[in-house]
C-alpha positions as CSV (number, residue, x, y, z in Angstrom):
1,M,118.4,169.9,90.2
2,I,117.9,166.1,90.6
3,W,118.9,165.5,87.0
4,L,122.1,167.5,87.6
5,I,123.0,165.3,90.6
6,A,122.1,162.1,88.7
7,A,124.3,163.2,85.8
8,G,127.1,164.0,88.2
9,L,126.9,160.6,89.8
10,I,126.9,158.8,86.5
11,L,130.0,160.7,85.3
12,V,131.8,160.0,88.6
13,S,130.9,156.3,88.4
14,L,132.1,156.0,84.8
15,G,135.4,157.8,85.8
16,L,136.0,155.6,88.8
17,V,135.4,152.4,86.9
18,A,138.1,153.5,84.4
19,L,140.6,153.3,87.3
20,V,139.8,149.6,87.7
21,G,139.5,148.6,84.1
22,A,139.4,150.0,80.6
23,P,137.2,153.1,79.8
24,Y,133.9,152.5,78.2
25,V,134.5,152.4,74.5
26,P,131.6,150.7,72.6
27,S,132.9,148.3,69.9
28,Q,131.6,149.0,66.4
29,R,129.2,146.4,65.3
30,R,130.5,145.9,61.8
31,Y,134.1,145.4,63.0
32,V,133.0,142.9,65.7
33,R,131.0,141.0,63.0
34,Q,134.0,141.0,60.7
35,A,136.3,139.8,63.5
36,F,133.9,137.0,64.4
37,T,133.8,136.0,60.7
38,E,137.4,136.5,59.5
39,L,139.7,136.5,62.6
40,Y,138.0,133.9,64.8
41,K,135.2,132.0,63.1
42,L,132.6,132.0,65.8
43,T,130.1,129.1,65.8
44,A,127.4,127.6,67.9
45,A,130.0,125.5,69.7
46,D,131.6,128.7,71.2
47,L,131.2,130.4,74.6
48,V,132.3,134.0,74.4
49,V,133.2,135.9,77.5
50,D,133.3,139.7,77.1
51,I,135.2,141.5,79.9
52,G,133.9,145.0,80.3
53,A,130.8,144.1,78.4
54,G,129.2,147.6,78.6
55,D,125.7,147.5,77.1
56,G,126.3,143.9,75.9
57,R,126.5,144.6,72.1
58,V,129.4,142.1,71.6
59,L,127.2,139.5,73.4
60,R,124.3,140.2,71.1
61,I,126.6,140.0,68.0
62,A,128.0,136.6,69.3
63,R,124.4,135.4,69.5
64,E,124.0,136.2,65.7
65,F,126.5,133.4,65.3
66,D,124.5,131.1,67.7
67,A,127.3,131.2,70.3
68,R,126.5,131.4,74.0
69,A,127.7,134.7,75.6
70,I,128.6,135.8,79.1
71,G,129.7,139.4,79.9
72,F,131.3,141.0,82.9
73,E,130.5,144.6,83.6
74,I,131.5,146.5,86.8
75,Q,129.7,149.8,86.0
76,P,126.2,149.6,87.4
77,L,124.5,151.9,84.9
78,L,126.0,150.1,81.9
79,W,125.1,146.7,83.5
80,L,121.5,147.8,83.9
81,I,121.3,149.0,80.3
82,G,122.9,145.8,79.1
83,K,120.4,143.7,81.2
84,Y,117.5,145.6,79.6
85,L,118.9,145.3,76.0
86,N,119.7,141.6,76.4
87,R,116.4,140.6,78.1
88,G,114.6,137.6,76.7
89,D,117.8,135.8,75.4
90,A,118.6,133.0,77.8
91,A,121.9,132.3,76.0
92,I,123.2,135.7,77.1
93,Q,124.3,136.3,80.7
94,L,125.5,139.7,81.9
95,I,127.2,139.6,85.3
96,W,127.6,142.7,87.5
97,A,131.1,141.9,88.8
98,N,134.8,142.6,88.5
99,F,136.3,140.2,86.0
100,W,139.6,140.2,87.8
101,T,138.1,138.6,90.9
102,H,136.0,135.9,89.1
103,P,137.1,132.7,87.4
104,L,136.2,132.1,83.8
105,P,133.2,129.9,83.2
106,D,133.6,126.2,82.2
107,G,133.4,125.9,78.4
108,V,134.8,129.3,77.5
109,T,136.4,129.3,74.1
110,L,136.9,133.0,73.4
111,V,137.5,136.0,75.6
112,Y,136.8,139.4,74.1
113,A,138.4,142.5,75.5
114,F,139.1,146.1,74.9
115,S,142.7,146.1,76.0
116,V,144.7,148.9,77.5
117,K,148.4,148.7,77.9
118,R,148.2,149.1,81.7
119,D,146.4,145.8,82.1
120,N,148.0,143.7,79.4
121,Q,150.3,141.7,81.7
122,R,147.6,141.1,84.2
123,L,145.3,139.9,81.4
124,T,148.0,137.6,80.0
125,D,148.6,136.1,83.5
126,K,144.9,135.6,84.2
127,L,144.3,133.8,80.9
128,R,147.4,131.6,81.4
129,V,146.1,130.6,84.9
130,E,142.6,130.0,83.6
131,A,143.7,127.9,80.6
132,N,145.5,125.7,83.2
133,R,142.7,125.7,85.7
134,L,140.1,124.7,83.0
135,N,142.6,122.5,81.2
136,R,141.5,123.8,77.9
137,E,142.6,126.1,75.1
138,I,141.3,129.7,75.4
139,H,141.5,132.3,72.6
140,L,141.7,136.0,73.4
141,M,140.4,138.6,70.9
142,C,141.8,142.1,71.8
143,L,140.7,145.4,70.5
144,G,143.0,148.2,71.1
145,S,146.4,147.7,72.6
146,P,148.2,144.5,71.6
147,L,149.8,142.3,74.2
148,T,153.5,142.7,74.6
149,D,154.9,139.3,75.8
150,I,152.9,136.9,73.6
151,E,152.8,136.7,69.8
152,P,149.3,137.0,68.2
153,Q,148.1,134.1,66.1
154,A,146.5,136.6,63.7
155,S,145.4,140.2,63.4
156,L,142.7,142.2,61.6
157,G,142.7,145.9,61.7
158,A,142.8,146.9,65.4
159,Y,142.0,143.4,66.5
160,W,144.6,140.8,67.7
161,L,143.9,137.1,68.3
162,Y,145.9,135.2,70.9
163,R,145.9,131.5,72.0
164,F,146.4,130.3,75.5
165,V,146.9,126.6,76.1
166,P,147.2,124.6,79.3
167,S,150.8,123.9,80.3
168,Q,152.5,121.4,82.5
169,S,153.4,124.1,84.9
170,N,151.0,126.4,86.7
171,S,153.7,128.7,87.9
172,V,151.8,132.0,87.2
173,K,149.7,133.0,90.2
174,L,147.3,135.9,90.5
């Protein structure tokens, strides 16, 4: 009976989180590696931020390229699994928080996201604001739905790469 209740709570929490962000869809390792090799050449100089990091697999793959990696995950069970799987690697940080309410960390070079059409404008606006706030170029690698009001720099399969640069005007407010 306890297992049934626990399973029900897990399913409900996964469903509720999908209302705030994208549903949990694990990225396939080989495609992430290919994107980090061919679409955006990840190096040790990069800081990757994965929004909706799930179990942290993108973070672990980023570490294969010696990049530092920070993930945001709002679903507590996935966050716990990710914390366990990423234990022992000080260059990986998994934060239990809603990405939309947190600023990007200083030094971010690449944001990785499974994008859903519903959140595309919000994501575009947030990254424009963050590029201005940090006064640095930020790349966005999207898997899934392409952004609608900005042209990609490149694409590879179901991945799109976008570039956000600081502007003279910080007119976009969140």
